C-alpha positions as CSV (number, residue, x, y, z in Angstrom):
1,M,12.2,-1.1,42.8
2,G,11.8,0.2,39.3
3,Y,12.6,-0.5,35.7
4,F,15.7,0.5,33.7
5,V,14.9,2.5,30.6
6,D,17.4,2.5,28.1
7,A,17.2,6.0,26.6
8,P,19.9,7.3,24.3
9,D,21.8,10.1,25.5
10,E,21.1,13.5,23.7
11,V,23.8,14.2,21.1
12,A,25.3,17.7,21.4
13,G,24.2,19.7,18.3
14,A,21.4,17.4,17.3
15,E,18.8,19.1,15.1
16,Q,15.5,19.7,17.0
17,A,12.3,18.9,15.2
18,E,10.5,22.2,14.4
19,L,6.8,22.3,15.6
20,P,4.2,23.4,13.0
21,P,3.1,27.0,13.5
22,D,-0.3,27.8,15.2
23,W,-2.2,28.6,12.2
24,G,-5.0,30.4,13.8
25,T,-2.5,32.8,15.3
26,V,-0.1,33.2,12.4
27,L,-2.3,33.4,9.4
28,P,-4.2,36.7,10.6
29,T,-0.9,38.4,11.1
30,A,1.0,37.1,7.9
31,D,2.3,39.6,5.5
32,L,0.6,39.0,2.3
33,A,2.9,41.3,0.2
34,A,5.9,39.3,1.5
35,G,4.0,36.1,0.6
36,E,3.4,37.2,-2.9
37,A,7.3,38.3,-3.0
38,A,8.2,34.7,-1.8
39,F,6.1,33.3,-4.5
40,A,8.3,34.9,-7.2
41,R,10.6,31.9,-6.4
42,C,7.8,29.7,-7.6
43,Q,6.8,31.5,-10.7
44,A,9.5,29.8,-12.8
45,C,7.3,26.6,-12.6
46,H,3.9,27.6,-11.2
47,N,1.3,30.1,-11.6
48,A,-1.6,30.9,-9.2
49,T,-4.1,32.7,-11.2
50,Q,-7.6,31.3,-11.4
51,G,-7.9,29.4,-14.7
52,G,-4.1,29.9,-15.3
53,A,-2.2,27.3,-17.3
54,D,0.2,24.8,-15.7
55,G,3.8,25.1,-16.2
56,I,6.5,22.7,-15.4
57,G,4.5,22.5,-12.1
58,P,0.8,22.6,-11.7
59,N,-1.1,25.8,-11.3
60,L,-1.4,26.4,-7.5
61,Y,-4.8,28.5,-7.5
62,G,-6.9,26.9,-4.7
63,V,-4.1,24.5,-3.6
64,V,-4.6,25.6,0.1
65,G,-7.1,23.1,1.6
66,G,-7.6,21.5,-1.7
67,P,-6.8,17.9,-2.7
68,V,-3.2,16.7,-3.4
69,M,-2.9,16.3,-7.4
70,H,-5.8,19.0,-7.8
71,R,-4.9,19.8,-11.4
72,A,-6.7,17.1,-13.8
73,G,-4.4,16.3,-16.7
74,F,-1.4,17.4,-15.0
75,A,1.4,14.7,-15.1
76,Y,2.2,14.2,-11.5
77,S,4.9,12.0,-10.3
78,D,4.3,8.3,-9.0
79,A,5.8,9.7,-5.6
80,M,2.9,12.4,-5.5
81,A,0.3,9.6,-6.2
82,K,1.7,7.6,-3.4
83,H,1.6,10.7,-1.2
84,K,-2.0,11.4,-2.0
85,A,-2.9,8.0,-0.7
86,E,-1.3,8.9,2.6
87,A,-2.4,12.5,2.9
88,P,-5.0,13.4,0.4
89,T,-5.4,17.2,1.3
90,W,-3.0,20.2,1.2
91,G,-3.7,21.4,4.7
92,Y,-1.5,24.1,6.2
93,D,0.7,21.7,8.0
94,Q,1.2,19.6,4.9
95,L,2.0,22.5,2.6
96,N,4.4,23.8,5.3
97,S,6.2,20.6,5.5
98,F,6.4,20.3,1.7
99,I,7.6,23.8,1.1
100,T,10.3,23.4,3.7
101,A,11.8,20.4,1.8
102,P,9.9,19.1,-1.1
103,A,12.0,16.0,-1.6
104,R,12.2,15.1,2.0
105,Y,8.4,15.4,2.5
106,V,7.6,13.7,-0.7
107,P,10.6,11.3,-1.6
108,G,10.8,10.9,-5.4
109,T,8.9,14.1,-6.2
110,K,9.7,15.6,-9.6
111,M,9.8,19.0,-7.9
112,S,13.5,19.9,-7.8
113,F,13.2,23.2,-5.6
114,A,15.3,22.8,-2.4
115,G,12.7,24.5,-0.3
116,I,12.3,27.5,2.0
117,R,13.9,27.1,5.4
118,D,12.7,30.3,6.9
119,T,9.4,29.7,8.8
120,Q,8.0,33.2,8.4
121,T,8.6,33.2,4.8
122,R,6.6,29.9,4.5
123,I,3.8,31.4,6.6
124,N,3.6,34.4,4.4
125,L,3.7,32.3,1.1
126,I,1.0,30.1,2.5
127,A,-1.1,32.9,3.6
128,W,-0.8,34.6,0.1
129,L,-1.6,31.4,-1.6
130,R,-4.7,31.0,0.5
131,S,-5.7,34.6,-0.2
132,Q,-5.9,33.9,-3.9
133,A,-8.9,31.5,-3.5
134,I,-10.5,33.2,-0.6
135,R,-11.4,36.3,-2.9
136,L,-14.1,34.1,-4.6
137,I,-15.5,32.9,-1.3
138,R,-15.8,36.4,0.0
139,V,-17.5,37.7,-3.1
140,W,-20.0,34.7,-3.1
141,V,-20.8,35.3,0.6
142,S,-21.1,38.9,0.3
143,R,-24.0,38.4,-2.3
144,M,-25.8,36.0,-0.2
145,P,-28.9,37.2,1.7
146,A,-27.9,37.5,5.5
147,K,-30.5,34.9,6.4
148,D,-28.5,32.3,4.4
149,I,-25.1,32.8,5.8
150,L,-24.3,30.3,8.4
151,V,-22.3,31.5,11.4
152,P,-20.6,28.9,13.6
153,G,-22.4,28.6,16.9
154,T,-25.7,29.6,15.6
């Protein structure tokens, strides 16, 4: 006795879904210089300096872990507004998916960039973008009295 399960046969050559990276493992070993070099592709439309102006695309300073549509006054697409309602934060997995294929991740986005298919290049780029805003955090924490710094597990 049993049940028949009607499952489709695997199609030869079918594209396998790529699992997201283990960010806790890959970020500490990411090549920040390679990430900065990868950002050169983005510089035609974006900048990532604190207080920098928006270009064709928004300034990306602080984008990692920040809210979707983080730049007040930038004319985001309706598609990005819809996406923000579904996924309000640019976490690592969200950025990774967006950078892989922007139009596939946010259908209707104004961003015409085709994407970066190489996983390591995306990891390096995300690590570099993250490093730009972390500098402020490190300076701020380094100036705090040790008694005021909260350490997980204490």
